[in-house]
Each structure stands twice: as C-alpha cells, then as structure tokens.
N, C-alpha and C positions, 0 to 999 in steps of 0.2 A: 504493500500500500504506500510505502514511502518512496518507491522507485529505486531504492538501493537494496538489491536482493541479498542481504546478509542474514545469517541464521538468527532467529529470535527464540530465546528460551521460554518455554511454556511451563509455568509452575502452578500447581493446584491452589496455592494460597496467594502468591504475589501477582501472578500474571496468568489467570486461568482461561482467557478467552482466545479463540481462534477466529480469524475472519475468512469469509468465503473465498475460495480460489487459491488458498495458500498450499504449498507443497511440504509434506512431512519429509525431512531428510534424515531423522535419527529418532529412535525410541518407539514406544507404543503407548496406547491408551484408549479409553472409551470417551465418546463425545456425545453431548446432549445438544440438539439443535434448539436454539432459543429465538432465532429470527430468520425470516426468509424474505426474498423480494426487496421492496423498497425500504424495509426496516433494517436491512443490513448496511454495513459501512459502504460496501460496493454499490448497493442499490441506491443509497443516498447520494453517492458521488455521481452515478449515472443519471439520476433524476435532475441534478443541477446542470448537467451537460445538455440534456434534451429540452430544458426550459427555454422558451423563446425570449430573447432580450429585445425589448421594445423601447429601451431608453434612447432619447435623442442625444446626438453628439453635442459637445460644447459649441461647435460652430452652428449647428442647426438651431440650438436654443438662441444664440445671439442673432442669427439671421431672422428668426421668427419675430423677435422683439423689434429689430430694426424695420422690417417691412411693415409690421403693424403700426409703428410710429409714423413712418412715411405715409402710409395709406390714410391715416387719420388726418395728418397735416394736409395732404392733397385734397381730400374730400372737403375739409374746412375751407381751404382757399377756393376750391371750385364753387362751393355754395355761396361764398362771399362775392366772387366774381359774377356769378349768375344773378345774384340780388342787385349788385351795383349796375351791371349792364342792363338789366331789365328796367330798373328805376330810371336810369339815364335815357334809355330808348323811349319809354312811354311818357317821359316829361319833356321830350324834345331836345335834350342836351346833346344827344349823339347826332353828328352831322355828316353829310356825304362830302365828296371831294370839292363840290362847289359851295360848301358852307351851309347847305340847306338841311333842316332837320329830317332825319330818316322817317320819323313817325309824324303822319299828318292827322291832326285831331279832327279835321273836318271830314275826312274820308276814312272812317274806321270800318273795316270789313273783317269778318272772321278769318278769311284766308290770309290777310295781311298780318293780323295779330299772331295767328298760328305760325306762319312762316318766320316771323321775327323771333318768336320764342324758340322755335326749332334751331335757328342759327345760333342764338345765345346759348341754348342747352348744349349744342354741339361743341361750342368753344369751351364750356365748363367741363364737359366730359373729356375733351382733349387734354385739359389741364390735369385731370386725374390720371389719364393714360401716361402723360409725360412725367408726372410726379412719381408714380410707382415704377421702380426699376425692374421691368420685366426681364431685362438682360441678366439680372443677378443669378437666377437659377442656371441660365445658360453659361455664364462665366464660371460658376462653381463647378458645373458638370464638365466643361471643357478643361478646366485646370486639373480636376481630379483624373479625368481620362488621359490627358497628356502625361501627367505625373505617373500614373499607373503603368503606362507603356514604357516610360523611361526607367522606372524602378525595376522592372523585370530584367533589364540589361545589367542592373547592379545587384542582381541576385535576391531581390525582394519581390515575391509573387503576391500581389494584392488580391485577396478573395472578396473583400467587401470594400466598395469604392470609398465610402466615408472614412475608412481607416487611414487613408492618405493624409487628410487634413487633421484628424485627431492626433496623429503622431506629433504634429507641430505644437500641440497643447500639453503634451505629456510632462508631468512634473516628477513622477516616480516610476522606476522600472524595477519590478520584482523578477529576478532571474534565478533559475536553478543552476547548480554547479556542474554536474557531470554531463559532458557533451556540449555544454554551452560555453561556460567559462574555461573548462578543461577539454582536452582532446578525447577523453574516454578511451585512452590507450595507456595502460599501465606500462611503466618503464623503470628498469633498475637504474637508480641514480647514485647509489652509494654501495661500497663493497668493503667489508672488513674481514681480515683473517686474524684471529686472536685479538690483540689490542692494537694491531697495525692496520693502516688503510693503504694497501698496495696500489700502485699506479696501473698495474695491468697484470696479465697472466705471467709475463716474463719475470716479474719480481717475486714469484711464488715458486716453491719447489714443485717439481713435476708430479710427485706423489700426491700433493694436496690438490693440484689441478685435476688429476685423475679421479680422486674421491669426490670432488665437487661436481664433476661431469656425471658421475654415477648417481649422485644424490639429486641432481636436477633433471637428468635425462631418463632415469628409470623410476624414480619415486614421483610419478606424475600421472595425471589423467589426460594430459595433452599429448600431442604427437608432432613429429617433424618429418615432413615428406619433401624429398629433393628429386624433382622429376628428371633433371639432367645436370651436367656440370656447369651449365651457363646460367640457368634461371636461379633466382634466389629461392631458398627453401620455403615451403608452405607450412606454417605453424598453426595448429588448431588447439582449442581448449578454452578454459576460462580466462578472463583478462590477466589474472595473476599467473596462471600457468604459462600463458603465451609470453608474458614478460620475462619469466625465469628461463624459459627455453630459448628465447631470442638472445638473452644475455649470455647463456652458456654457449650458444653457437657463435655469436659475434665476438665476445670478449675472451672466452675460454678456449675457443677453437674446437668445440665438441663436434664429433662426427657421429650422428645419431645411429646410422646404419652399422658402423663399425662397433659402436658401443653395444648394440643389441646382439651382434654376432659374438662378441667377446665375453658376454655375461649371460647367465641364466637366472631368471626370476624364480625364487623358490616359494616365497610367501608375500602376501600384500596385506597391509593393515590400512583400510580405508580411512579417510579423514573423519575424525571424531570431534563433534562440537564441544564436548566436555574438555578433552585434552588439547583441542585445537592443533592437532598435528596428524600427519600420516606417515606410514613407514613401509619399507620394502626390504626383504631379505634376498640377497643375490649371491651367486657362486661364480667365481672367476674361472672360466673354462681353461685357462692356461695354468694357473697356479693351484687351482682347487680351493683357494681360500674362500670363506664365507663371511660376508659383511652385512650388517643391518644398518640401513640408512633411515634417518628421521628428518622430517622437514615440517616446520610449522611456526606458530607465533613465537617470537624470539624469547619472551619472558618465560613461557611455558617450557620450551626446549632447554633453555639455560638452567632452569631449576633441576633438570634431570642430569646435568653434566657434572662430572668430577675432574675432567681433564680438558685441555684445549690445545689446539695445534697452532704453532707459530708459522710464520712465512717460510722458514727454512725446513719445515716438515717435521720438526721435533715436537713430540707430545709432552706437555708440561702440566704440572698439577695446578688445578684451579683454586688458588687461595682466596682469602677474604678480600685482599686488596685488588686482585685481578677481577674477581666477581663484581666488586663495586665499580671498577672502571668499565666493565662490559655493560653493567646495568645503566651506567651514565650514557654509554653509546646508544642503547635502546631508547632511553628517555629523550635524548637529543633528536633522534630520528622521528619519534612520535611528535615532538614539538615542532618539527619542520614539515609536518603533514606527510611523513613517509610511513608506509606500512612495512614494518620490520619483520623479515623472515629469517629464521636461523636454520643452518644445516649442521647435523651431527651424525656420528657413526659409531659403530661398536663391532669389534672383531668377535665372531661367534665360533665357539668350539663345537663342531658337530652340526649336522643338518636335519636332525630328526625333530626339531622343535616345531610345535604347532602354533606357537605364538612368539612374536618378536619381543624380546626383552628391551624395555626402554629405561632401565636404570644403569647408572655408571657410564653414561655416554661421554664421548669425546667431541667437543665443539669444533666444527670446521670453520665456520664463519657466519657473518650476517650479510644480508643484502637489504637495501632500502628501496622500496618500490613507490613510485609516485605516478599519479595521473597528472601530467604536467599541464600548466595553464597554457592556453592558446597564446602564441607569441604576440598577437595583436590586441589582446584583451586589456592589458594595462593602459595602453594609449587610448583605447576606446572609452574606458571608464574615466580616464582623466578628461577626455573631451566632454563626456556627459556631466562630470562635476563642474567643469568650467562653464558649461551651458546651463547650469542650475538645475540639472536633473539628478535626483537622488537615486543611487543604485543600491538595491537591497538583495542579498543572496539568501535564497530559501532552499534548503537541501535536506535530504534524509540522512546525510552522513553525520558522524559524531562531531561533537562541538570542537574538539582539538583540531581535527582535520579541517573543519569548516573555517575556524578562525585563522589557521595558517594560510589556507588558500585565499581567504579574503584579504589578508595582509599582502600577500604576493600580488594579487590583482589590483590593489589600491582601493578596495572598498572600505577597509579600515586603515586609518592613518593616525600618526601621532598628533596631527593638527585637529583631530576630532575627539576630544576627551569625553564628550557627552554621548558618543555612539554606544549602542547596546548590542551585545551578543547574547542571544537567548535560545533556549530549547523549546521545541514545539509544545511539550506538555506544560511548561511554565506559562506560556502565552495562553494555552487552552484553559488553564485553571483560573485565569483572571476574569473579572467581570467586564462587560463591554465598555464601561466607563474607564476602567483601568487600562484596557487595551487602547482606547482612544488617546489616553494621556501619554503613553510611551511610543505609539506607533511611528511618530516622526523620527524618533531617535534610534529605532531598530536598524541595525546595519546587516546583521546575520541572524537567521533563524535556522538552527540545526535540529536534527532528529524530528523533522516536521512531517505530519500527515497531510494528505491532500486537503482536508477541510481546514487545517491550520493556515495553509496558504490562501485558501478561499477567504477565511476570516480576516487575514491581513489585508487583502485587496479591498474587502468591504469596509474595513475601518479607515483605510487610506482615502477611499472615495467619500466617506462620511466627513473626513477632515477637509474636503474640498480639492483633493488631488485628482489629477487626470492620470490614470494608472495604466501602464503597459506591463504585460507579463510575458516572459519567454519560458519555453519549456519544450521537452521532447517526448515525455512519457505519458501514458494514460493517466497516471496520478496527477499530472499537471492540468488535465482537461477542465476541471471545475473552475480553477483560477483563470485559465485562458478564456473561458466563456464569460466569466463575470467581469473581467477587465474591460476598460474602455477600448484597449487594443490588445489582442492576443497574438503573439508571434511564436509560431512553432518551427521546429527544425526540419528541413526538408530531407536531409540525408538519414539521420538517425531517429527522426521523429516517428511516433506511431500514427496509424491512420486516425485513431480517436483524437489525438492531439491536433492533427492537421484539420480535422473536421470542426474542431472547437475554436480554431484560430481565425484571425482576420487577415494576417499576413504570414506567408511561409518564407522563412529564410533558407534559400536554396543551397547555400554553401555552409550552413551551420556555423557561421562566423558572427561573433558578437559585434564586430565592427560594422556589419551590415545593418544592425539595429541603429547605430549612430547615423548611418547613411539614410535609413528610413526616417529618422527624426529630422534630419536636415531637409529632406524632401517635404516632410510634413510642414515644417516651418516655411518652406518656399511656397507651398500651396496656400497657406494662410496669408502669407505676405502678398502673393499675387491677387488673392481675393480682396485684401485690404486696398491694394492699388486700384483695382477696378471700382470698388465702392467709392473711394475718394474721387476718382474721375467721373463716375456716374452721378454722384450727388452734386458735383460742381455744375454739371449740365442741368440737372433738375432744379437746383436752387436758382441758378441764373434765369432759366426759362420761366419759372414760377414768378419770380420777383418782377422781371421785365413785363410779363403779360399782366400781372396784377396791378402794378403801378400805372401802366399805360391804360388799362381798362378803367381804372378809377378816375384818371385825369382827363383822358380823351374819349373814353367810351369805346375804344377800338383796341384790338390786340395787334402788335406789329408783325407777329408771326402767325400766319394762317394755319388752319387745321392741318392741311396737307403738309405744310412746311414743318410743323411741330412733330407730326408723325414720321416724317422723313428723318428729322434729327433723332427722334427716338429710335428708329429702326437702325440707322447706320452707326449711331453711337453705342447702342446696346450690343448689337451683333459684332460689328467690327472692333469696337473697343474691347469686348470680351475676348475675342480671338487674339488681339494684339498684346493684351496685358496678361494673358493666361499662360503664355509660353516661355516665360523667363525661367532659366535653370537656377538651381541653388548655388550659393557662394559660401565659402568658409566663414565669412563674417556672420552668417546667420546663427552659428553656434557660439558666438561671443556674447550673445544677449541672453537674459533670463527667459525661462519658458513663459508662454502666454497664460497657461493655467485655465481654470474653469470660470473665473469671475472677471477677468480683465475685459474692458469694453472693446467692442469690435472696432469702433472708431476712436483712435488714440488722439491725444492732444495735438501731436504733430500733424495728423491728418486734418483736424479741424482748422489748424493754422493755415495749411496749404490750401484747403478748400475755400476758406473765407477770403484769402487774398485773391485767388483767381476769380471767384464768383463776384467779389466786389469790383474788380477791374472790368469784367465783362458787363456787369450791370451798368456801371458808370458810363462806359464807352457806348454801349448800345442804346441807352436812354438818351445820351447826348445826340446820337445819330437820329433817334426818333423825333426829338424836339427841334434840333438845329441842323440836321443833315441836309435838308433841301436848301437852306440858305447858304450853307458852307460850300456845297458842291454843285449848286444850281440844277438840281434834279427834280423830276416830278415825284409824286407820292409813290408810284409803283416802283420806280427805279430806286428810290430811297428805301422802300421796304425790301427790295431785292438785296441792296447793300447790307441792310441789317441782318437778313437771313444768311447771306454769304459770309459776312464777318463772324457771325455767331458760330457757324459750322467750322470755319477755319480756326477759330479760337479753340474749339474742342480738339481739332487735329493737332495743333501745336501743343495743346495741354497734355496730349497723350505722352509726349516726351517727358514733360514734368512729372507725370504720374508713374514713370518707370521706377522711380525710387523715392520713398517717402522722406528719407533723411539726407541722402547724399546730394551734395550741391551740383556735382557734375553728372547730369542725367544722360549725357551722351556716351558715357563709358560703356564699352561693350555693345553698343547699338548695332555696329556692323556685323557682329556675330549672330544677331537674331534676325535672320532673313525673313522669317514669318512676319515680324513686326514691321519691317520696312516694306514688305509686299502689301500688307494691309493698309498702311499709310498711303501708298501709291494708288491702290484701288479706290480708297475713299476719296482722294483728290480727283481722280478721273470721274467718278460717279457724281461728285459735286459740280464739276464743270458741265457734265451732261445735263444735270438738273437745272442749272442756271441758264445755260446757253441753248439747249435743245428742247427740253420739255417745259417750255415757258408757259404754255396754256395749262398743262396739268399742274405745275407747281405754283402757278400764279406769280411768275417772275418776269423780269424784263432783261434782255441782254445787256451786259455791262461792257464798257470800254476797258482798254488796257490800264488807263489811269485809275479807274474805279476798282479794278482787280488789284492794282498795286496798293491802293489805300486799304483794302480789306486784308491783304497779306501783311502790310505793315502793322495794322492794328493787332492781328493775331500774333505776330512775332514778338510783340511787347510782353507777351505772357512768359517768354523764356527768361529775360532779366528779372521779371517780378518773381518767378519761381525760384531763381537763384538767390535773390536778395532776401526773400522772406525766410529762408532756411537759416539765416544768421540770427533770427529771433529765437531765443531760448524758450522752451515750454516746460512746465513742471511735469514730473513723472506721474503725480497723482491726478486723478480726474477732478473736474470742477465739483462734481457731486460729493466726492470724498472730502475735498477742501472745505466746502460749505458745511457738510455734516460734522466734521471735526471741530470747526470753529464754533458751531452752535453748542456742541457738547462741552467745549472748554469754557 
C-alpha cells in the first residue's frame, strides 16, 4: 500500500491487520475477514480515484469573475446609452448632417418611432457585444492548445487541457521519491573489507575476491546471462540482487558461467525476514572444500561473526574495538541513505548437514547500496525554490533514508530551520486543525500510506495552495486525482497512475515538471497579455461611444465598424498574443497562486495609459477633426475608425510584455505574430478603401492615412514611458482593506 514492497511484520497484538492484495512471504496463520469492497483500504483508495473532480481551475474561477464584471458594466453602459439616445432623439436634440432634428414632432408615425428605437437599440446592443470579450475563450483555448502541442516535444503529455494553465499557478509540489527523485536503480556505492575501504579488486587478495564472487554470484535469487562476448550481460532479479550482481561482474570481474561450473550448490537457506539474511552451502569441484556463505542486513550478519578478513586475506579475531569500528561503518552508511549488506562465510567440515550453521562466521565485507538521485533533480528543485514553489517529498521509505535523500536533492537545507520531517502515522494521528497548522512546514513525509498523501494534498488546498502531485505507482493515484494537477511517470508509471493524472511525464524526469511549470506560467502570462489588450479596446470603445452619445446624440463608430473591430481584435489579437514561448525569466517571479487577481496593477497601469490616449485623440478627432483636416463628416468618421483600428494594431506590440520596456525583443522570432499583424493591416485597408458601402467608410488620401498611422505610432513611446511608473505589488482592494482595519 505504501508503494515500497518491503516485508511488514504481522503481530497478533501490535500489528494484527492484513490489507487486501498483500503477499505472504514467510510464516503461517489463520485470518478473519473483517471488511470487503469499498470498506477496505484498497476499496477506499479506488473509490477516491473513480470520483469525478468537478472543481474549477484557478484561472476558470478568475475568468468567470472577470467576464461577469465586464458583462454587468457593459449592460449598464448600454442601458444608459439607450436612455440618453432615446431622450435626445425624441426631444429633438439629435440632428442630421444639415443640422436639422432627426425627430419631427409634427409628423409622428408608428413606423418612424419604431425605426428610430430599433436603430438606438441596435447601437446599445452593439455596445454590449463590444464590451464582453468574446475572444477571451478563444484566446484561452488557442494558448492552451498551442502550449499542449509544444509541451509534448518537451516530454510532457497533457491529458487535460486546463492543466497547462494550472501549472502556472502551482505553489506546492508533492513528489514521491522512488523513480521520480531517484532512478529506481539500486547501485553499490561503497565497499569495505574489514575496516578498510579498498579502491578496487586489485587492492584485495585474490582469495577474498574469490569468496566475495561466490557469496554474490551463488547466494542469490538473481541471474547473469551473457549471450555473447560482445553484448553486455543481462542481469535479472530484485533491485538489490541486480545491484550486487552488477557490482560483482563490473568491479570484481566475476564470470558467472565459470563460477557455476567450478562450484556445486549443496544447500540453500532462503531469505528469512526474522534473521534478514540468506545462505548457501557450496562445494568447490577442484579442491573439494565446502563453504557456507551468508548475505544479509549488515547488523544482523555482524552479530553472528567472530572473525573478519583483512584486505591481505588474513583472518583476524573480531575484538571489541574492531566491532565498534565496523558498527560505526554500518551506522554511517545508514545515515547516508545507503542500504548496508554484509557478506560472511564459514568453512564447513563434512557435507552431510541438512542445515547451514550461521554461528562463528567470518566477515568478508560490507557493501552500501543506494538508489541514486537523478542527476538533474537538485537543479530542478533549486529552480522550483527560486520560483517560490515548495517541494515536499512523500514516500513509503523509512525516515532515515527519506531524510538523507531529501538533503541530497535540496528539499531540506540548513537555511530552512522550520522544515519538518514527519512519518505518515504521526500526521495521520493529528486532528485536521493540527494538520493545517504544520502542513506548510512539512518538507518530508516518510512511511506514508496513500491516504496520508491524499490528506496532505487536501490540507494544502485548504490553506489556499495550488497543488501539483507527481507519482508513478497505484498508491499515488488518490493524491494524483485530488491534486489541482496530477503528473504521472510515463516510463515506470502504472496504468492506474496515468489514468488518474492530468499530465504524463514521458521521460520520468523531474526537470520536466519544472518545464511544465514554466509553460504553465507562459500560458497564464499570454492570457494576461490578451486580457490587457482586449480590455484596452473595450474601454476605449465604450468611453468614446458613451461620451459622444451623451454630447452629440450620435456614436462615431457605426454598428458594423464596432463589430469589425470586435471581430479582428478578438480573433487576430488572440492568435497573435497566444503564441509566445516561455522564457527563463518566468521562473524568477513568485507563483500566481489561487487568490492573486487576474488583472495585476501593472496591467491596469498599461491599460489606463493606452485607453486614455486613444480616448483623448479620438474624441478630439470627433469634435475638431473636420476643422483641422477640412473633411466632411463621413471622411472624419472614417479617420476615427481607421485611427482606432491602427491604434489597436500598434498596441499589440505593447501588449507583448506587461513589464519589459523593450517590447520588440524577440519579435522577429515569432513569425505567427508578424503574419497576423500583416493580415490585419491588409484587411483594414480593404475595409476602408474597398468595402466602403458595407463599412460605411469613405476612401482616404495618403495624407489622411499618414495622420492615422502617426496617431497610432504614438502608442509605442507612451507604452515605453508608462512602464517607468512604479506600481505596488498589493492590489488596491488589499491596500484599502488594510488601511481600514488599521
């Protein structure tokens, strides 16, 4: 159930319960079934996996609040405009091009009144259409789809589209150890003979090497198969056996086939979980000598030894001081997250024994095995820490091994005195309130059950964290399902884990989790850029039409023109701003989290500056354009429409980066952006110069086009200058709330 298949002692008094699906490896007994189906631990875990998660993602929650607010504002402005235009029209304040009132009190007919109301209602509805950013869902979907396609090339297969953007909001990652932080490949990293640590087989007497090869190659459940003299040997067995056999072949030069030919196995003692060792009795076919070999947990084997072998092959008495030194070696290995295995032997007189004697053994040596950390993990965790994402290791391993691996990976550091290392049963015994109190400080949870990991994820979410979980086993499935983003391992992950996840890490590399986080932040950033751009269009259009409607009774932008702006700015803008790729700078800022506003203070600053410029210039054209440029009303209206569209095109460059002053950096690399800008300009020329009747426009001269382009180009220096204005990190709402409370 923990994902770590180590033997667990079942005791009638202290630990009497078995869980469904376990394997009995030693002993006998009678069992009483107390629960079946969903009442078992396995059933409870599988129930949590099959439960459908209908929670909205952090971005979906923010977008829902934003669109609701914009919709309310748009409807309010539309109602106000309808009321004002209706009042002006029927009081005779609205006049035509010749200055005559559009409404004639002397000739009132139903058709005239109805037609006037329909036109006014049409203008009001257009304002609602322009106000609500219909392109927002398109921009979000395009950004997510584009990112999803690019993430596959970087070994992250996205199964649920919204997981792309949710990774950008992640504040905590709960990761398992085996196979994710480590390679899940046991390897011998330390070797001791007696009290010495030889550099290799050449520093040891040949007799000792021969005995070690027998102990590793014959006292084993694994096997070594060498198909030919060219190919590397194929080694099978448990991770521990594979590691020991690989070490014997590579470091000791063991020839498995020759060893089997030279020796005959007389008796085998299988691994016993009480004594934690296994034995084998062999006979040398050349000398006829019989030797018993033992291999197992170092402290258990050492307790049965009375002699030890030195590197020169001489057997020496194991005194108190030597035993103390060897015990220190074992403890140091355990503290370094190594699994310490001891080899011992005993010369046997006669071959008629039915049992191998395990007293008075001679110690051959120790090996320290380790499941090494993935080489890229430490740098990846440092990147997460720098980005403000807390990494928490949750494993079924023992607490000493978990602590040592966590230190090696950088999850635990000396700069973090408040970090907690806890075992699953301790966390399980706490009340939900106590769990909530310490959950932020937990760095490592050892000896954890699947439901402990699930509880940890739930408590983190209750504290407002956006949680990602990585895992590869069936035991990780409940937490993967519960997390905001579940990431399973594609190589070593089980099918249950993959089905419960949102993203599959195809190369089982923790660094890919960092890559997914970077892409998530890029998605969120792209959506923010589009929102800033879109709201600038909406605010400017609303204010211009509202002010003009109140003061003149007419809107400078016709219904068709407003819909055209809405169409090309929503669609083209979404395509242009959704295709930027992530930069390393995205991981230098804190995570977005669950509660941060979708529109930041910097976005409000940029939006306000551009919208104010567009409103001022276009209203000036509305009121003084005919006098300044000597144009008629239709030509002036066309210049207002053209200048407004060109302002949005130029502002797309400003929207490429919310904070950076040089918005042209890397623009040539984004061919999609440049192509969309070119297409938008061509379509605008067609709209103004060709589709005059449809758009209600009049052809413009080169000078008038030059004026429109010059007006639009001013948005670049404004966009550059406004970014020198500092903005507070806290929102206006937070500042006002805290000032009231203080």
